[in-house]
All heavy atoms as TSV, in Angstrom:
chain	resi	resn	atom	element	x	y	z
A	1	MET	N	N	39.500	-14.459	-6.633
A	1	MET	CA	C	38.677	-13.315	-6.314
A	1	MET	C	C	37.254	-13.786	-6.142
A	1	MET	O	O	36.698	-14.552	-6.970
A	1	MET	CB	C	38.782	-12.332	-7.502
A	1	MET	CG	C	38.001	-11.082	-7.386
A	1	MET	SD	S	38.388	-9.969	-8.737
A	1	MET	CE	C	38.220	-8.529	-7.926
A	2	VAL	N	N	36.578	-13.332	-5.060
A	2	VAL	CA	C	35.216	-13.762	-4.754
A	2	VAL	C	C	34.307	-12.708	-5.325
A	2	VAL	O	O	34.387	-11.547	-5.085
A	2	VAL	CB	C	35.111	-13.976	-3.267
A	2	VAL	CG1	C	33.592	-14.308	-2.932
A	2	VAL	CG2	C	36.024	-15.002	-2.763
A	3	ASN	N	N	33.363	-13.207	-6.109
A	3	ASN	CA	C	32.368	-12.258	-6.691
A	3	ASN	C	C	31.059	-12.434	-5.877
A	3	ASN	O	O	30.440	-13.427	-5.803
A	3	ASN	CB	C	32.052	-12.680	-8.090
A	3	ASN	CG	C	31.200	-11.640	-8.845
A	3	ASN	OD1	O	30.933	-10.584	-8.326
A	3	ASN	ND2	N	30.821	-11.983	-10.078
A	4	THR	N	N	30.730	-11.387	-5.135
A	4	THR	CA	C	29.526	-11.435	-4.303
A	4	THR	C	C	28.470	-10.443	-4.818
A	4	THR	O	O	28.783	-9.362	-5.294
A	4	THR	CB	C	29.832	-10.993	-2.823
A	4	THR	OG1	O	30.367	-9.714	-2.858
A	4	THR	CG2	C	30.782	-11.992	-2.247
A	5	LYS	N	N	27.232	-10.909	-4.796
A	5	LYS	CA	C	26.115	-10.112	-5.297
A	5	LYS	C	C	25.181	-9.752	-4.057
A	5	LYS	O	O	24.943	-10.644	-3.308
A	5	LYS	CB	C	25.251	-10.792	-6.304
A	5	LYS	CG	C	25.848	-10.828	-7.713
A	5	LYS	CD	C	24.755	-11.403	-8.538
A	5	LYS	CE	C	25.301	-11.434	-10.007
A	5	LYS	NZ	N	24.241	-12.012	-10.922
A	6	LYS	N	N	24.829	-8.606	-3.949
A	6	LYS	CA	C	23.791	-8.244	-2.978
A	6	LYS	C	C	22.555	-8.088	-3.742
A	6	LYS	O	O	22.428	-7.307	-4.651
A	6	LYS	CB	C	24.164	-6.880	-2.306
A	6	LYS	CG	C	25.337	-7.024	-1.366
A	6	LYS	CD	C	25.532	-5.732	-0.660
A	6	LYS	CE	C	26.661	-5.811	0.286
A	6	LYS	NZ	N	26.918	-4.568	1.107
A	7	GLU	N	N	21.562	-8.913	-3.325
A	7	GLU	CA	C	20.264	-8.884	-3.949
A	7	GLU	C	C	19.418	-7.866	-3.182
A	7	GLU	O	O	19.272	-7.969	-1.978
A	7	GLU	CB	C	19.639	-10.208	-3.943
A	7	GLU	CG	C	20.317	-11.198	-4.857
A	7	GLU	CD	C	19.562	-12.532	-4.993
A	7	GLU	OE1	O	18.340	-12.484	-4.887
A	7	GLU	OE2	O	20.250	-13.539	-5.249
A	8	VAL	N	N	18.915	-6.995	-3.892
A	8	VAL	CA	C	18.059	-5.936	-3.323
A	8	VAL	C	C	16.605	-6.199	-3.770
A	8	VAL	O	O	16.329	-6.319	-4.987
A	8	VAL	CB	C	18.411	-4.510	-3.777
A	8	VAL	CG1	C	17.517	-3.494	-3.144
A	8	VAL	CG2	C	19.850	-4.231	-3.331
A	9	GLN	N	N	15.736	-6.412	-2.812
A	9	GLN	CA	C	14.375	-6.650	-3.171
A	9	GLN	C	C	13.627	-5.333	-3.236
A	9	GLN	O	O	13.692	-4.515	-2.319
A	9	GLN	CB	C	13.649	-7.550	-2.142
A	9	GLN	CG	C	14.091	-8.975	-2.133
A	9	GLN	CD	C	13.212	-9.841	-1.304
A	9	GLN	OE1	O	12.405	-9.380	-0.521
A	9	GLN	NE2	N	13.376	-11.135	-1.438
A	10	VAL	N	N	13.035	-5.077	-4.371
A	10	VAL	CA	C	12.248	-3.872	-4.574
A	10	VAL	C	C	10.766	-4.233	-4.436
A	10	VAL	O	O	10.272	-5.103	-5.056
A	10	VAL	CB	C	12.527	-3.306	-6.059
A	10	VAL	CG1	C	11.714	-2.116	-6.281
A	10	VAL	CG2	C	13.986	-3.104	-6.234
A	11	ALA	N	N	10.178	-3.507	-3.520
A	11	ALA	CA	C	8.750	-3.743	-3.234
A	11	ALA	C	C	7.952	-3.254	-4.418
A	11	ALA	O	O	8.223	-2.151	-4.913
A	11	ALA	CB	C	8.313	-3.131	-1.996
A	12	LYS	N	N	6.996	-3.950	-4.852
A	12	LYS	CA	C	6.190	-3.527	-5.954
A	12	LYS	C	C	5.159	-2.477	-5.466
A	12	LYS	O	O	4.628	-2.575	-4.380
A	12	LYS	CB	C	5.321	-4.692	-6.562
A	12	LYS	CG	C	6.207	-5.660	-7.323
A	12	LYS	CD	C	5.298	-6.708	-7.977
A	12	LYS	CE	C	6.161	-7.678	-8.741
A	12	LYS	NZ	N	5.357	-8.665	-9.483
A	13	ALA	N	N	5.035	-1.482	-6.258
A	13	ALA	CA	C	4.086	-0.391	-5.938
A	13	ALA	C	C	2.947	-0.380	-6.893
A	13	ALA	O	O	3.148	-0.664	-8.067
A	13	ALA	CB	C	4.813	0.973	-5.916
A	14	TYR	N	N	1.798	-0.067	-6.359
A	14	TYR	CA	C	0.581	-0.111	-7.210
A	14	TYR	C	C	-0.163	1.279	-7.158
A	14	TYR	O	O	-0.058	1.993	-6.169
A	14	TYR	CB	C	-0.364	-1.161	-6.669
A	14	TYR	CG	C	0.240	-2.542	-6.627
A	14	TYR	CD1	C	0.871	-2.994	-5.489
A	14	TYR	CD2	C	0.264	-3.355	-7.781
A	14	TYR	CE1	C	1.461	-4.265	-5.440
A	14	TYR	CE2	C	0.798	-4.551	-7.782
A	14	TYR	CZ	C	1.455	-5.044	-6.568
A	14	TYR	OH	O	2.036	-6.239	-6.584
A	15	THR	N	N	-0.887	1.535	-8.179
A	15	THR	CA	C	-1.615	2.807	-8.306
A	15	THR	C	C	-2.892	2.701	-7.457
A	15	THR	O	O	-3.310	1.538	-7.079
A	15	THR	CB	C	-2.056	3.131	-9.702
A	15	THR	OG1	O	-2.903	2.206	-10.147
A	15	THR	CG2	C	-0.833	3.311	-10.537
A	16	LYS	N	N	-3.506	3.801	-7.147
A	16	LYS	CA	C	-4.816	3.800	-6.431
A	16	LYS	C	C	-5.821	2.975	-7.092
A	16	LYS	O	O	-6.525	2.113	-6.456
A	16	LYS	CB	C	-5.249	5.266	-6.311
A	16	LYS	CG	C	-6.615	5.357	-5.607
A	16	LYS	CD	C	-6.950	6.879	-5.534
A	16	LYS	CE	C	-8.343	6.996	-4.873
A	16	LYS	NZ	N	-8.669	8.489	-4.737
A	17	GLN	N	N	-5.938	3.054	-8.384
A	17	GLN	CA	C	-6.914	2.310	-9.144
A	17	GLN	C	C	-6.646	0.797	-9.128
A	17	GLN	O	O	-7.548	-0.039	-8.970
A	17	GLN	CB	C	-6.991	2.720	-10.625
A	17	GLN	CG	C	-7.464	4.137	-10.819
A	17	GLN	CD	C	-8.787	4.369	-10.154
A	17	GLN	OE1	O	-9.716	3.598	-10.228
A	17	GLN	NE2	N	-8.929	5.496	-9.447
A	18	GLN	N	N	-5.383	0.424	-9.119
A	18	GLN	CA	C	-5.076	-1.023	-9.069
A	18	GLN	C	C	-5.401	-1.590	-7.612
A	18	GLN	O	O	-5.942	-2.705	-7.505
A	18	GLN	CB	C	-3.494	-1.307	-9.228
A	18	GLN	CG	C	-3.149	-1.053	-10.732
A	18	GLN	CD	C	-1.652	-1.147	-10.908
A	18	GLN	OE1	O	-0.917	-0.503	-10.137
A	18	GLN	NE2	N	-1.231	-1.847	-11.941
A	19	ILE	N	N	-5.145	-0.811	-6.651
A	19	ILE	CA	C	-5.470	-1.211	-5.255
A	19	ILE	C	C	-6.941	-1.331	-5.125
A	19	ILE	O	O	-7.528	-2.279	-4.443
A	19	ILE	CB	C	-4.871	-0.219	-4.270
A	19	ILE	CG1	C	-3.308	-0.356	-4.278
A	19	ILE	CG2	C	-5.375	-0.479	-2.858
A	19	ILE	CD1	C	-2.600	0.747	-3.626
A	20	LEU	N	N	-7.747	-0.377	-5.578
A	20	LEU	CA	C	-9.194	-0.396	-5.414
A	20	LEU	C	C	-9.824	-1.520	-6.224
A	20	LEU	O	O	-10.845	-2.088	-5.793
A	20	LEU	CB	C	-9.802	0.925	-5.916
A	20	LEU	CG	C	-9.516	2.148	-5.121
A	20	LEU	CD1	C	-10.075	3.413	-5.702
A	20	LEU	CD2	C	-9.975	1.994	-3.682
A	21	LYS	N	N	-9.200	-1.936	-7.265
A	21	LYS	CA	C	-9.686	-3.158	-8.023
A	21	LYS	C	C	-9.360	-4.521	-7.350
A	21	LYS	O	O	-9.938	-5.521	-7.643
A	21	LYS	CB	C	-9.126	-3.176	-9.450
A	21	LYS	CG	C	-9.758	-2.105	-10.341
A	21	LYS	CD	C	-9.183	-2.104	-11.696
A	21	LYS	CE	C	-9.679	-0.992	-12.583
A	21	LYS	NZ	N	-9.033	-0.975	-13.880
A	22	SER	N	N	-8.404	-4.428	-6.488
A	22	SER	CA	C	-7.905	-5.687	-5.823
A	22	SER	C	C	-8.956	-6.311	-4.843
A	22	SER	O	O	-9.665	-5.545	-4.126
A	22	SER	CB	C	-6.637	-5.399	-4.996
A	22	SER	OG	O	-6.237	-6.452	-4.243
A	23	LYS	N	N	-9.031	-7.560	-4.817
A	23	LYS	CA	C	-9.904	-8.271	-3.917
A	23	LYS	C	C	-9.302	-8.387	-2.486
A	23	LYS	O	O	-9.986	-8.807	-1.612
A	23	LYS	CB	C	-10.269	-9.653	-4.463
A	23	LYS	CG	C	-11.057	-9.599	-5.713
A	23	LYS	CD	C	-11.361	-11.026	-6.250
A	23	LYS	CE	C	-12.181	-10.918	-7.585
A	23	LYS	NZ	N	-12.406	-12.238	-8.110
A	24	LYS	N	N	-8.098	-8.028	-2.356
A	24	LYS	CA	C	-7.319	-8.123	-1.136
A	24	LYS	C	C	-7.859	-7.171	-0.048
A	24	LYS	O	O	-7.784	-7.434	1.095
A	24	LYS	CB	C	-5.825	-7.928	-1.354
A	24	LYS	CG	C	-4.972	-8.096	-0.146
A	24	LYS	CD	C	-3.553	-8.099	-0.442
A	24	LYS	CE	C	-2.718	-8.323	0.793
A	24	LYS	NZ	N	-1.339	-8.544	0.564
A	25	TYR	N	N	-8.364	-6.010	-0.521
A	25	TYR	CA	C	-8.761	-4.959	0.441
A	25	TYR	C	C	-10.213	-4.743	0.308
A	25	TYR	O	O	-10.746	-4.084	-0.585
A	25	TYR	CB	C	-8.028	-3.691	0.166
A	25	TYR	CG	C	-6.516	-3.880	0.102
A	25	TYR	CD1	C	-5.831	-3.823	-1.081
A	25	TYR	CD2	C	-5.794	-4.064	1.222
A	25	TYR	CE1	C	-4.438	-4.008	-1.162
A	25	TYR	CE2	C	-4.433	-4.243	1.199
A	25	TYR	CZ	C	-3.794	-4.233	-0.023
A	25	TYR	OH	O	-2.439	-4.381	-0.054
A	26	PRO	N	N	-11.064	-5.201	1.267
A	26	PRO	CA	C	-12.544	-5.049	1.233
A	26	PRO	C	C	-12.959	-3.531	1.562
A	26	PRO	O	O	-14.071	-3.178	1.289
A	26	PRO	CB	C	-13.033	-5.992	2.254
A	26	PRO	CG	C	-11.940	-6.219	3.234
A	26	PRO	CD	C	-10.613	-5.968	2.413
A	27	GLN	N	N	-12.088	-2.748	2.186
A	27	GLN	CA	C	-12.474	-1.411	2.598
A	27	GLN	C	C	-12.283	-0.428	1.492
A	27	GLN	O	O	-11.523	0.576	1.561
A	27	GLN	CB	C	-11.644	-1.040	3.784
A	27	GLN	CG	C	-11.658	-1.898	4.975
A	27	GLN	CD	C	-10.571	-2.999	4.930
A	27	GLN	OE1	O	-9.945	-3.226	3.923
A	27	GLN	NE2	N	-10.387	-3.688	5.982
A	28	LYS	N	N	-12.904	-0.570	0.387
A	28	LYS	CA	C	-12.736	0.219	-0.795
A	28	LYS	C	C	-13.058	1.687	-0.519
A	28	LYS	O	O	-12.348	2.606	-1.062
A	28	LYS	CB	C	-13.608	-0.299	-1.957
A	28	LYS	CG	C	-13.436	-1.725	-2.300
A	28	LYS	CD	C	-12.175	-1.987	-3.119
A	28	LYS	CE	C	-12.139	-3.382	-3.603
A	28	LYS	NZ	N	-10.928	-4.080	-3.331
A	29	ASP	N	N	-14.113	1.969	0.166
A	29	ASP	CA	C	-14.512	3.355	0.419
A	29	ASP	C	C	-13.472	4.125	1.224
A	29	ASP	O	O	-13.123	5.295	1.021
A	29	ASP	CB	C	-15.883	3.402	1.092
A	29	ASP	CG	C	-16.025	2.603	2.307
A	29	ASP	OD1	O	-15.187	1.715	2.495
A	29	ASP	OD2	O	-16.982	2.863	3.132
A	30	VAL	N	N	-12.908	3.442	2.226
A	30	VAL	CA	C	-11.878	4.026	3.081
A	30	VAL	C	C	-10.597	4.283	2.261
A	30	VAL	O	O	-10.006	5.373	2.300
A	30	VAL	CB	C	-11.562	3.124	4.288
A	30	VAL	CG1	C	-10.399	3.671	5.091
A	30	VAL	CG2	C	-12.774	2.963	5.183
A	31	LEU	N	N	-10.279	3.281	1.492
A	31	LEU	CA	C	-9.026	3.424	0.613
A	31	LEU	C	C	-9.169	4.501	-0.419
A	31	LEU	O	O	-8.289	5.217	-0.707
A	31	LEU	CB	C	-8.685	2.076	-0.042
A	31	LEU	CG	C	-8.092	1.017	0.834
A	31	LEU	CD1	C	-7.964	-0.271	0.100
A	31	LEU	CD2	C	-6.761	1.448	1.361
A	32	ASN	N	N	-10.387	4.689	-0.942
A	32	ASN	CA	C	-10.609	5.652	-1.953
A	32	ASN	C	C	-10.423	7.014	-1.316
A	32	ASN	O	O	-9.899	7.985	-1.995
A	32	ASN	CB	C	-12.075	5.543	-2.471
A	32	ASN	CG	C	-12.261	6.378	-3.689
A	32	ASN	OD1	O	-11.395	6.576	-4.505
A	32	ASN	ND2	N	-13.543	6.861	-3.859
A	33	ALA	N	N	-10.772	7.221	-0.067
A	33	ALA	CA	C	-10.578	8.504	0.591
A	33	ALA	C	C	-9.121	8.691	1.068
A	33	ALA	O	O	-8.604	9.820	0.963
A	33	ALA	CB	C	-11.472	8.555	1.821
A	34	LEU	N	N	-8.444	7.648	1.430
A	34	LEU	CA	C	-7.048	7.710	1.943
A	34	LEU	C	C	-5.965	7.857	0.856
A	34	LEU	O	O	-5.030	8.629	1.010
A	34	LEU	CB	C	-6.776	6.573	2.843
A	34	LEU	CG	C	-7.516	6.492	4.130
A	34	LEU	CD1	C	-7.117	5.146	4.869
A	34	LEU	CD2	C	-7.142	7.625	5.085
A	35	LEU	N	N	-6.110	7.179	-0.257
A	35	LEU	CA	C	-5.140	7.131	-1.245
A	35	LEU	C	C	-5.249	8.360	-2.173
A	35	LEU	O	O	-6.347	8.827	-2.495
A	35	LEU	CB	C	-5.246	5.861	-2.019
A	35	LEU	CG	C	-5.105	4.554	-1.264
A	35	LEU	CD1	C	-5.275	3.285	-2.123
A	35	LEU	CD2	C	-3.778	4.493	-0.503
A	36	GLU	N	N	-4.141	8.768	-2.671
A	36	GLU	CA	C	-4.103	9.935	-3.603
A	36	GLU	C	C	-3.935	9.450	-5.064
A	36	GLU	O	O	-3.184	8.536	-5.327
A	36	GLU	CB	C	-2.970	10.882	-3.240
A	36	GLU	CG	C	-3.110	11.526	-1.887
A	36	GLU	CD	C	-1.894	12.408	-1.582
A	36	GLU	OE1	O	-1.310	12.961	-2.491
A	36	GLU	OE2	O	-1.614	12.620	-0.365
A	37	ASP	N	N	-4.573	10.110	-5.999
A	37	ASP	CA	C	-4.437	9.848	-7.390
A	37	ASP	C	C	-2.980	10.159	-7.831
A	37	ASP	O	O	-2.408	11.093	-7.354
A	37	ASP	CB	C	-5.411	10.674	-8.210
A	37	ASP	CG	C	-6.812	10.264	-8.022
A	37	ASP	OD1	O	-7.079	9.064	-7.814
A	37	ASP	OD2	O	-7.731	11.116	-8.129
A	38	GLY	N	N	-2.510	9.340	-8.684
A	38	GLY	CA	C	-1.112	9.555	-9.187
A	38	GLY	C	C	0.013	9.047	-8.345
A	38	GLY	O	O	1.146	9.084	-8.688
A	39	GLN	N	N	-0.385	8.663	-7.114
A	39	GLN	CA	C	0.669	8.159	-6.138
A	39	GLN	C	C	0.697	6.617	-6.227
A	39	GLN	O	O	-0.291	5.940	-6.572
A	39	GLN	CB	C	0.210	8.555	-4.760
A	39	GLN	CG	C	1.144	8.171	-3.623
A	39	GLN	CD	C	2.290	9.162	-3.543
A	39	GLN	OE1	O	2.288	10.254	-4.133
A	39	GLN	NE2	N	3.328	8.776	-2.818
A	40	ARG	N	N	1.822	6.023	-5.967
A	40	ARG	CA	C	1.964	4.566	-5.971
A	40	ARG	C	C	2.228	4.091	-4.590
A	40	ARG	O	O	2.951	4.821	-3.799
A	40	ARG	CB	C	3.100	4.139	-6.941
A	40	ARG	CG	C	2.815	4.504	-8.376
A	40	ARG	CD	C	3.920	4.117	-9.283
A	40	ARG	NE	N	3.958	2.688	-9.591
A	40	ARG	CZ	C	3.201	2.074	-10.472
A	40	ARG	NH1	N	2.336	2.782	-11.223
A	40	ARG	NH2	N	3.275	0.812	-10.727
A	41	TYR	N	N	1.637	2.951	-4.153
A	41	TYR	CA	C	1.773	2.469	-2.850
A	41	TYR	C	C	2.148	0.959	-2.860
A	41	TYR	O	O	1.697	0.212	-3.642
A	41	TYR	CB	C	0.428	2.602	-2.125
A	41	TYR	CG	C	-0.162	3.968	-2.011
A	41	TYR	CD1	C	-0.907	4.501	-3.028
A	41	TYR	CD2	C	0.187	4.837	-0.945
A	41	TYR	CE1	C	-1.430	5.768	-2.944
A	41	TYR	CE2	C	-0.263	6.092	-0.825
A	41	TYR	CZ	C	-1.122	6.575	-1.866
A	41	TYR	OH	O	-1.564	7.829	-1.764
A	42	THR	N	N	3.022	0.590	-1.856
A	42	THR	CA	C	3.321	-0.795	-1.643
A	42	THR	C	C	2.219	-1.421	-0.786
A	42	THR	O	O	1.403	-0.630	-0.151
A	42	THR	CB	C	4.645	-1.054	-0.929
A	42	THR	OG1	O	4.541	-0.411	0.418
A	42	THR	CG2	C	5.798	-0.328	-1.709
A	43	GLN	N	N	2.094	-2.712	-0.748
A	43	GLN	CA	C	1.121	-3.371	0.066
A	43	GLN	C	C	1.269	-2.978	1.498
A	43	GLN	O	O	0.270	-2.842	2.288
A	43	GLN	CB	C	1.255	-4.864	-0.120
A	43	GLN	CG	C	0.746	-5.281	-1.426
A	43	GLN	CD	C	0.717	-6.797	-1.647
A	43	GLN	OE1	O	1.041	-7.578	-0.687
A	43	GLN	NE2	N	0.425	-7.271	-2.860
A	44	GLU	N	N	2.555	-2.883	2.024
A	44	GLU	CA	C	2.830	-2.536	3.344
A	44	GLU	C	C	2.312	-1.089	3.699
A	44	GLU	O	O	1.774	-0.880	4.725
A	44	GLU	CB	C	4.363	-2.620	3.625
A	44	GLU	CG	C	4.909	-3.997	3.678
A	44	GLU	CD	C	5.160	-4.523	2.252
A	44	GLU	OE1	O	5.291	-3.725	1.259
A	44	GLU	OE2	O	5.170	-5.786	2.082
A	45	GLU	N	N	2.523	-0.193	2.760
A	45	GLU	CA	C	2.018	1.169	2.920
A	45	GLU	C	C	0.468	1.219	3.046
A	45	GLU	O	O	-0.058	1.953	3.908
A	45	GLU	CB	C	2.456	2.087	1.793
A	45	GLU	CG	C	3.974	2.372	1.811
A	45	GLU	CD	C	4.411	3.093	0.600
A	45	GLU	OE1	O	3.876	2.857	-0.478
A	45	GLU	OE2	O	5.347	3.920	0.772
A	46	VAL	N	N	-0.157	0.470	2.192
A	46	VAL	CA	C	-1.618	0.415	2.205
A	46	VAL	C	C	-2.119	-0.166	3.514
A	46	VAL	O	O	-3.023	0.447	4.205
A	46	VAL	CB	C	-2.189	-0.452	1.011
A	46	VAL	CG1	C	-3.691	-0.561	1.197
A	46	VAL	CG2	C	-1.824	0.194	-0.311
A	47	LEU	N	N	-1.543	-1.231	3.986
A	47	LEU	CA	C	-1.952	-1.815	5.295
A	47	LEU	C	C	-1.700	-0.928	6.475
A	47	LEU	O	O	-2.485	-0.770	7.379
A	47	LEU	CB	C	-1.172	-3.189	5.503
A	47	LEU	CG	C	-1.553	-4.261	4.553
A	47	LEU	CD1	C	-0.645	-5.492	4.805
A	47	LEU	CD2	C	-3.072	-4.651	4.709
A	48	GLU	N	N	-0.621	-0.104	6.411
A	48	GLU	CA	C	-0.240	0.793	7.437
A	48	GLU	C	C	-1.232	1.990	7.445
A	48	GLU	O	O	-1.759	2.418	8.547
A	48	GLU	CB	C	1.165	1.389	7.245
A	48	GLU	CG	C	1.555	2.271	8.350
A	48	GLU	CD	C	3.039	2.806	8.150
A	48	GLU	OE1	O	3.803	2.166	7.517
A	48	GLU	OE2	O	3.368	3.793	8.781
A	49	LEU	N	N	-1.635	2.480	6.268
A	49	LEU	CA	C	-2.648	3.570	6.145
A	49	LEU	C	C	-3.975	3.090	6.753
A	49	LEU	O	O	-4.598	3.800	7.504
A	49	LEU	CB	C	-2.833	4.017	4.731
A	49	LEU	CG	C	-1.758	4.842	4.116
A	49	LEU	CD1	C	-1.931	5.054	2.662
A	49	LEU	CD2	C	-1.776	6.251	4.796
A	50	LEU	N	N	-4.424	1.848	6.376
A	50	LEU	CA	C	-5.631	1.348	6.830
A	50	LEU	C	C	-5.600	1.143	8.389
A	50	LEU	O	O	-6.593	1.453	9.086
A	50	LEU	CB	C	-5.920	-0.017	6.212
A	50	LEU	CG	C	-6.580	-0.007	4.803
A	50	LEU	CD1	C	-6.638	-1.404	4.254
A	50	LEU	CD2	C	-7.999	0.632	4.884
A	51	ASP	N	N	-4.513	0.604	8.849
A	51	ASP	CA	C	-4.399	0.359	10.301
A	51	ASP	C	C	-4.469	1.662	11.091
A	51	ASP	O	O	-5.175	1.698	12.074
A	51	ASP	CB	C	-3.061	-0.451	10.585
A	51	ASP	CG	C	-2.935	-0.906	11.982
A	51	ASP	OD1	O	-3.954	-1.510	12.446
A	51	ASP	OD2	O	-1.837	-0.765	12.574
A	52	ASN	N	N	-3.727	2.608	10.611
A	52	ASN	CA	C	-3.720	3.945	11.285
A	52	ASN	C	C	-5.104	4.532	11.257
A	52	ASN	O	O	-5.560	5.102	12.295
A	52	ASN	CB	C	-2.743	4.842	10.686
A	52	ASN	CG	C	-1.302	4.494	10.981
A	52	ASN	OD1	O	-0.973	3.765	11.861
A	52	ASN	ND2	N	-0.347	4.978	10.135
A	53	PHE	N	N	-5.809	4.453	10.226
A	53	PHE	CA	C	-7.124	5.008	10.071
A	53	PHE	C	C	-8.108	4.264	11.011
A	53	PHE	O	O	-8.898	4.933	11.713
A	53	PHE	CB	C	-7.613	4.931	8.698
A	53	PHE	CG	C	-9.064	5.435	8.485
A	53	PHE	CD1	C	-9.313	6.787	8.429
A	53	PHE	CD2	C	-10.113	4.500	8.425
A	53	PHE	CE1	C	-10.636	7.247	8.318
A	53	PHE	CE2	C	-11.427	4.976	8.294
A	53	PHE	CZ	C	-11.716	6.335	8.215
A	54	LEU	N	N	-8.082	2.952	11.031
A	54	LEU	CA	C	-9.018	2.123	11.878
A	54	LEU	C	C	-8.719	2.284	13.302
A	54	LEU	O	O	-9.660	2.138	14.155
A	54	LEU	CB	C	-8.963	0.705	11.374
A	54	LEU	CG	C	-9.452	0.488	9.974
A	54	LEU	CD1	C	-9.226	-0.989	9.578
A	54	LEU	CD2	C	-10.881	0.899	9.765
A	55	LYS	N	N	-7.542	2.678	13.728
A	55	LYS	CA	C	-7.197	2.840	15.073
A	55	LYS	C	C	-7.503	4.243	15.752
A	55	LYS	O	O	-7.503	4.411	16.891
A	55	LYS	CB	C	-5.703	2.587	15.386
A	55	LYS	CG	C	-5.302	1.083	15.231
A	55	LYS	CD	C	-3.899	0.897	15.591
A	55	LYS	CE	C	-3.559	-0.647	15.525
A	55	LYS	NZ	N	-2.131	-0.795	15.745
A	56	LYS	N	N	-7.838	5.157	14.812
A	56	LYS	CA	C	-8.139	6.518	15.224
A	56	LYS	C	C	-9.440	6.486	16.081
A	56	LYS	O	O	-10.341	5.755	15.771
A	56	LYS	CB	C	-8.333	7.461	14.057
A	56	LYS	CG	C	-7.052	7.971	13.441
A	56	LYS	CD	C	-7.401	8.972	12.394
A	56	LYS	CE	C	-6.135	9.537	11.784
A	56	LYS	NZ	N	-6.437	10.525	10.731
A	57	GLU	N	N	-9.454	7.361	17.050
A	57	GLU	CA	C	-10.599	7.508	17.894
A	57	GLU	C	C	-11.630	8.369	17.226
A	57	GLU	O	O	-11.255	9.446	16.609
A	57	GLU	CB	C	-10.159	8.146	19.245
A	57	GLU	CG	C	-11.351	8.189	20.200
A	57	GLU	CD	C	-10.861	8.749	21.577
A	57	GLU	OE1	O	-9.754	8.506	22.000
A	57	GLU	OE2	O	-11.677	9.501	22.179
A	58	ALA	N	N	-12.819	7.959	17.229
A	58	ALA	CA	C	-13.942	8.705	16.583
A	58	ALA	C	C	-14.238	9.968	17.452
A	58	ALA	O	O	-14.175	9.868	18.709
A	58	ALA	CB	C	-15.172	7.844	16.461
A	59	ARG	N	N	-14.541	11.044	16.833
A	59	ARG	CA	C	-14.856	12.272	17.513
A	59	ARG	C	C	-16.327	12.439	17.618
A	59	ARG	O	O	-17.125	12.189	16.819
A	59	ARG	CB	C	-14.236	13.523	16.910
A	59	ARG	CG	C	-12.773	13.439	16.928
A	59	ARG	CD	C	-12.257	14.753	16.533
A	59	ARG	NE	N	-11.311	14.663	15.500
A	59	ARG	CZ	C	-10.679	15.646	14.895
A	59	ARG	NH1	N	-10.904	16.838	15.319
A	59	ARG	NH2	N	-9.759	15.453	13.957
């Protein structure tokens, strides 16, 4: 009998405060406006939010 394990990688999620304290993201003011209190975000989600915001056309 073959015993196989499927490894599932769980992305770490961080709070707004943890992200704002991070040196990884220099756009603190933008992130402060985009992120919601009490919500947790993965690094990929934060990058996607920033990317979408920065690509928006100014009115």
